[in-house]
C-alpha positions as CSV (number, residue, x, y, z in Angstrom):
1,M,101.7,-4.7,23.7
2,R,102.1,-4.9,19.9
3,V,105.1,-3.0,18.5
4,R,104.7,-1.7,14.9
5,G,107.6,-1.3,12.7
6,P,108.2,1.5,10.2
7,R,105.6,1.6,7.3
8,S,106.8,0.4,4.0
9,S,107.0,3.1,1.2
10,R,106.3,0.5,-1.5
11,S,102.7,1.5,-1.9
12,S,103.6,5.2,-2.4
13,D,106.1,4.1,-5.0
14,V,103.5,2.2,-6.9
15,N,101.2,5.3,-7.0
16,Q,103.9,7.6,-8.2
17,G,103.3,9.3,-11.6
18,F,105.6,9.6,-14.7
19,T,108.7,11.6,-14.2
20,L,109.5,14.5,-16.5
21,L,112.1,12.4,-18.4
22,E,109.7,9.6,-19.1
23,L,107.1,12.1,-20.4
24,L,109.7,13.6,-22.7
25,V,110.7,10.2,-24.0
26,C,107.0,9.4,-24.7
27,I,106.5,12.7,-26.6
28,A,109.7,12.1,-28.6
29,I,108.5,8.6,-29.6
30,I,105.0,9.8,-30.6
31,A,106.5,12.7,-32.7
32,T,108.9,10.2,-34.4
33,L,106.0,7.9,-35.3
34,G,104.0,10.9,-36.6
35,C,106.8,11.9,-38.9
36,L,107.0,8.4,-40.2
37,L,103.3,8.1,-40.8
38,F,102.5,11.5,-42.2
39,P,104.1,11.0,-45.6
40,A,102.3,7.6,-45.9
41,I,98.9,9.3,-45.1
42,Q,99.7,12.0,-47.7
43,L,100.5,9.3,-50.2
44,V,97.2,7.6,-49.6
45,G,95.3,10.8,-50.1
46,E,97.2,11.6,-53.3
47,T,96.6,8.1,-54.6
48,S,92.9,8.6,-54.1
49,R,92.9,12.0,-55.9
50,R,94.9,10.4,-58.8
51,T,92.3,7.6,-59.1
52,H,89.6,10.3,-59.2
53,C,91.5,12.1,-62.0
54,V,91.8,8.8,-63.9
55,N,88.1,8.2,-63.6
56,N,87.4,11.8,-64.9
57,L,89.5,11.1,-68.0
58,R,87.8,7.7,-68.6
59,Q,84.4,9.4,-68.5
60,I,85.7,12.1,-70.9
61,G,86.9,9.3,-73.2
62,L,83.5,7.6,-73.1
63,A,81.8,10.9,-73.9
64,Y,84.2,11.3,-76.9
65,N,83.2,7.9,-78.2
66,V,79.5,8.6,-77.9
67,F,80.1,11.9,-79.6
68,L,81.7,10.1,-82.5
69,D,78.8,7.6,-82.6
70,D,76.4,10.5,-83.0
71,H,78.5,11.9,-85.8
72,K,78.8,8.5,-87.7
73,G,82.4,8.0,-86.6
74,K,83.7,11.2,-88.2
75,T,86.6,12.3,-86.0
76,A,86.8,15.6,-88.0
77,A,83.5,16.6,-86.2
78,F,85.4,16.9,-82.9
79,K,87.6,20.0,-83.0
80,G,90.7,20.2,-80.8
81,D,90.0,23.8,-79.8
82,A,88.7,25.8,-76.9
83,A,85.1,24.5,-77.4
84,W,86.0,20.9,-76.9
85,M,84.4,20.7,-73.4
86,E,81.1,22.1,-74.8
87,S,81.1,19.4,-77.4
88,L,81.2,16.7,-74.7
89,K,79.3,18.2,-71.8
90,K,75.9,16.9,-72.9
91,Y,77.2,13.4,-72.8
92,L,78.4,14.0,-69.2
93,D,75.1,15.3,-67.8
94,N,76.5,18.9,-68.2
95,R,78.8,18.3,-65.2
96,D,81.7,20.7,-64.9
97,D,83.4,18.9,-62.1
98,I,84.5,16.0,-64.4
99,F,86.8,18.5,-66.2
100,V,88.7,19.4,-62.9
101,C,91.3,17.2,-61.3
102,P,91.0,17.1,-57.5
103,S,94.8,17.5,-57.2
104,D,94.6,20.8,-59.1
105,M,95.1,23.3,-56.2
106,R,94.0,26.2,-58.4
107,N,90.7,24.5,-59.1
108,G,91.3,24.4,-62.8
109,A,94.5,25.5,-64.4
110,A,93.0,26.5,-67.7
111,I,90.0,28.7,-68.1
112,V,87.6,28.6,-71.1
113,P,84.9,31.1,-72.0
114,T,81.2,30.1,-71.6
115,G,78.9,30.2,-74.5
116,G,81.2,28.6,-77.1
117,T,84.4,29.7,-78.8
118,P,85.1,33.4,-79.0
119,P,86.1,35.0,-82.3
120,E,89.8,35.2,-83.1
121,V,91.3,38.5,-82.1
122,S,94.4,39.6,-83.9
123,V,95.9,42.8,-82.6
124,A,99.2,44.1,-83.7
125,A,101.5,46.0,-81.3
126,S,102.0,49.5,-82.7
127,P,103.4,51.8,-80.0
128,T,103.3,55.5,-80.7
129,P,106.6,56.8,-82.0
130,G,108.3,58.7,-79.2
131,G,105.6,57.6,-76.7
132,P,106.1,55.5,-73.6
133,S,107.1,51.8,-74.1
134,M,104.4,49.2,-73.3
135,D,105.1,46.0,-71.4
136,M,103.4,43.5,-73.7
137,E,103.3,40.8,-71.1
138,H,100.8,42.9,-69.0
139,V,98.3,43.4,-71.8
140,V,95.1,41.4,-71.5
141,I,92.0,41.0,-73.7
142,V,88.8,39.9,-71.9
143,V,86.3,38.2,-74.1
144,K,82.7,38.0,-72.8
145,P,79.6,36.4,-74.5
146,R,76.6,38.7,-75.0
147,P,73.1,37.6,-73.9
148,G,71.6,38.3,-77.3
149,G,74.5,36.6,-79.2
150,G,77.9,37.6,-80.4
151,W,80.8,38.7,-78.2
152,S,81.9,41.7,-76.2
153,I,85.6,42.4,-76.2
154,E,87.1,44.4,-73.5
155,A,90.8,45.1,-73.3
156,I,92.7,46.2,-70.2
157,V,96.2,47.4,-70.6
158,A,98.2,47.3,-67.3
159,T,101.6,48.8,-67.2
160,P,103.9,49.2,-64.2
161,D,102.9,52.9,-63.8
162,K,99.3,53.2,-65.1
163,Q,96.2,51.4,-66.3
164,L,94.3,52.0,-69.5
165,D,90.7,50.7,-69.9
166,W,89.3,50.2,-73.4
167,K,85.9,48.8,-74.3
168,Q,84.3,47.2,-77.3
169,P,82.0,49.5,-79.4
170,S,78.3,48.7,-80.1
171,K,78.9,46.1,-82.8
172,A,79.6,42.6,-81.7
173,N,82.7,40.7,-82.9
174,E,84.4,43.9,-84.2
175,P,87.2,45.4,-82.2
176,E,87.7,49.1,-82.2
177,S,89.7,50.6,-85.1
178,K,92.5,51.6,-82.7
179,P,92.8,48.9,-80.0
180,P,95.6,49.0,-77.6
181,P,98.5,46.6,-78.2
182,A,97.6,43.2,-76.9
183,A,99.1,39.7,-76.7
184,V,97.0,37.6,-74.3
185,V,93.3,36.5,-74.7
186,R,91.6,35.8,-71.4
187,P,87.9,35.0,-70.7
188,S,85.5,36.5,-68.1
189,A,85.8,35.6,-64.5
190,G,82.8,33.3,-64.5
191,A,84.1,31.0,-67.2
192,A,84.3,27.3,-66.9
193,K,87.5,25.7,-65.8
194,T,89.4,22.5,-66.7
195,S,92.5,20.7,-65.6
196,Y,92.9,19.0,-69.0
197,G,94.1,20.0,-72.4
198,V,92.9,18.5,-75.6
199,N,95.1,17.5,-78.5
200,A,94.9,20.3,-81.1
201,M,95.2,17.7,-83.9
202,A,92.2,15.5,-82.6
203,E,90.1,16.3,-85.7
204,Y,92.8,14.7,-87.9
205,F,92.7,11.3,-86.1
206,G,91.7,8.4,-88.3
207,Q,88.4,6.7,-87.8
208,S,89.9,3.3,-87.3
209,S,93.5,4.3,-86.5
210,D,95.4,6.5,-84.0
211,G,94.0,4.6,-81.0
212,Q,97.1,5.2,-79.0
213,K,97.4,8.9,-79.7
214,V,96.8,11.4,-76.9
215,L,93.3,12.8,-76.9
216,A,93.6,14.8,-73.6
217,V,96.2,15.2,-70.9
218,E,96.7,17.0,-67.6
219,Y,97.7,20.4,-68.8
220,H,97.9,24.1,-67.9
221,K,96.0,25.2,-71.0
222,V,92.7,24.2,-72.7
223,V,94.4,23.1,-75.9
224,V,97.8,21.3,-76.3
225,N,99.5,23.0,-79.2
226,V,102.8,21.3,-79.7
227,F,102.7,20.8,-83.5
228,G,104.9,22.1,-86.2
229,A,106.9,25.3,-86.5
230,S,103.9,27.4,-85.3
231,A,103.6,25.6,-82.0
232,F,103.7,28.0,-79.1
233,D,103.4,25.7,-76.1
234,F,106.4,24.8,-74.0
235,W,105.9,21.3,-72.7
236,P,108.1,21.4,-69.5
237,T,106.0,24.2,-68.1
238,D,102.6,23.6,-69.7
239,A,102.4,19.9,-68.8
240,A,100.8,19.4,-65.4
241,P,102.2,16.4,-63.5
242,R,100.1,17.0,-60.4
243,H,100.5,13.5,-58.8
244,H,104.0,13.5,-57.3
245,G,105.5,14.1,-60.8
246,V,103.1,11.9,-62.6
247,L,100.3,13.1,-65.0
248,N,97.3,11.2,-66.4
249,V,96.9,10.7,-70.1
250,L,93.8,9.8,-72.1
251,Y,94.2,8.1,-75.4
252,K,91.7,8.1,-78.3
253,N,90.9,4.4,-77.6
254,R,89.6,5.5,-74.1
255,T,92.5,4.0,-72.1
256,V,94.2,6.1,-69.5
257,Q,97.8,5.9,-68.3
258,S,99.7,7.6,-65.5
259,L,103.1,8.7,-66.9
260,L,106.1,10.9,-66.2
261,H,105.8,14.0,-68.3
262,Y,109.0,13.3,-70.2
263,D,107.6,9.9,-71.3
264,I,105.4,11.6,-73.8
265,D,107.5,14.8,-74.3
266,P,106.5,15.9,-77.9
267,R,109.8,17.7,-78.4
268,L,111.3,14.2,-79.0
269,T,110.6,13.0,-82.5
270,G,109.9,9.5,-81.4
271,N,107.3,10.6,-78.8
272,Y,105.8,13.1,-81.2
273,N,105.1,10.4,-83.8
274,K,104.1,7.7,-81.3
275,Y,101.8,9.7,-79.0
276,W,100.8,13.0,-80.6
277,A,100.8,13.2,-84.4
278,P,98.0,11.5,-86.4
279,E,99.3,8.8,-88.7
280,S,98.6,11.1,-91.6
281,M,100.8,13.8,-90.2
282,R,103.8,11.8,-88.9
283,T,107.3,13.3,-89.4
284,D,109.4,10.1,-89.9
């Protein structure tokens, strides 16, 4: 007769699953690794978007040079105004996406009207004596191109307690004799968008000089107006360093650099003369 001893529990121990403590330790390790890797993944994505932005500016620089070739090298033919994109589009296969940085979360910080440059609108604020005060920061003029030519101007005055609508009369390019007080010009909702601002002094660049002057830069406006006593841009808020504090800069000679915004801050005389002002307009 064969006597069997007690069965070993070793096999059951081998098949036993993870304990709760071991699962928690694994989860903690995975979470820690994820926290370490996530910033690196974000950095790789942003590096890719910055490279895309650099390529956009290089294509814009190439289009600018072809534009100058078509105009016999005359830099004065290229105006640093709201129509600068229209001047270059035909050299970029009429692509709008080249003017938008992929890191621009608002899909274009600056908006320009379609159909060219709108007429200048100069409206003085003249509140009625004894009447309600107007909040000038909430006054908007909307400029829209007309199918048959000219421009239609529509102003909407929005105050904290009411809205006043005012529309352009039948004649194009002529505001009404009694327009509402206004301070801001804004295009229609379907206008083109851009992430870059052009140097307002671009037309004064020399044909064979000013190669290291800024032609375009990542900006919150269509035109960079930082010149002279009449300049109304404020560089710290209008500059757009979208790539972890870095912005891309296109020079007249087609080179592109990634810089910190204070590296080319035009409020400093040295930077103003080195990067912004044409040689004929330096303030040494």
